[in-house]
C-alpha angles and dihedrals in degrees: 000000000000109000100214133130117170145174094211101291095057094259101155116247130186123261117235113272091240093061099036121108093184126142116263112281107262102162120063103185135013120212104201114197118316105329115004116104127174141148124271113236102201140019128263125186096243111173112209114208088190090066111032091179089070101079099133130073087221089078109081119227105218095203129012113194113211127186109237091213109043098013094230111149143209140175089220113087095195092052091049091049090058091045092053091054091054096039093052090065105025105040125085121185105251128232135045127305105237098166132031126163131149109324098345138074134176123216123203110217127187112225091209099052095036099036102150095051092048092047092051091046091050093048090051090050090051089069089066103032118071100201103036107128105165117073104128103039094065097140096101095050139080119212125211110201120197113216127194112211101213093179139340089278102033131064136163133197105231103177146331147202130213133206136183116262089224118026117176088198091051091240111174096194135035104172135005133184137168106202112249098250091055101045125117095046100097093255093129090057087051091056093045090051091048091052089056094046087056089052091052092049090048090052095241138108114238145192136190118257111271153265097049124201119251091261091045091055091051091052095047095044089053090052095043093050093046093048091051091050091051096054099036098085094052093045091049091053092049095050130058089195128061116290111259132219091245091053091051090048093051093047095048103030088234116137116251097247090053090049089054092048091050092049091050090050088057092043085239099129108084135170113232128194121232128212087241132018132013123331116266134215114247133185116238109218090186092058091048091052091047092051092050095045091052090060136058094247124167104227098183111091116252093212122062107212092206090070099052111106116180 
């Protein structure tokens, strides 16, 4: 299941309590790095070796200190302070840089060869995703960590997505999260777009694991509709006939059923009668343009393909 809830830019938002199947809340506040402090949204079965009496999620941890570099955690602020000093000089984000442009880079990290980092990252994400169930068995996943380069000497991981190394359903995303302090900046849409650019480069069409949350659907439909609008003019020029669903899927990397859902959302899939034979489905370019123009949609791509290096 794709752990995504979004307000349109993939900023994660809480599910309603009635629909949530999350673990009981066992962490009140997260202290992230030196100076960021925010509430946890959902529970995660952290086991604290520093306090062996706390073996039940029913006991609330008032403050969980999390390293903003390696994602190791502690309930002891003094211990974490010492760790941060060491980690700031000794730790390097693992994996390979496969995208770098302007102030952002994306690192591809193998969950099998860098297990501890990916486990800590996944446990941290569990505090903000209500349905995430995998945070120890990370071996079969790759993680794509988005890093903001604040200066030449300062960088910060701001979010990530994961995907299975081998997905029989050709899913290109399993879990996505922009960390709470960095939401509302369009970074989630950047990661979604990147996941589809990877699909295109791999020569496949992809889709996120389903079902999506309500907010996740909103975020993906926004991306799907925008991506279709971007490629439609070029496809129309290349083809004397009407643009097909398969052509849209190949150009965008979006799986055919998702393309159809996006077109229906824009009321752009219409049945037209022919003078002879059965009616055919046709794509209404006018309805797509009307849907896009009625919304504050960023049309310029967020990912520059020239800077992807696999």
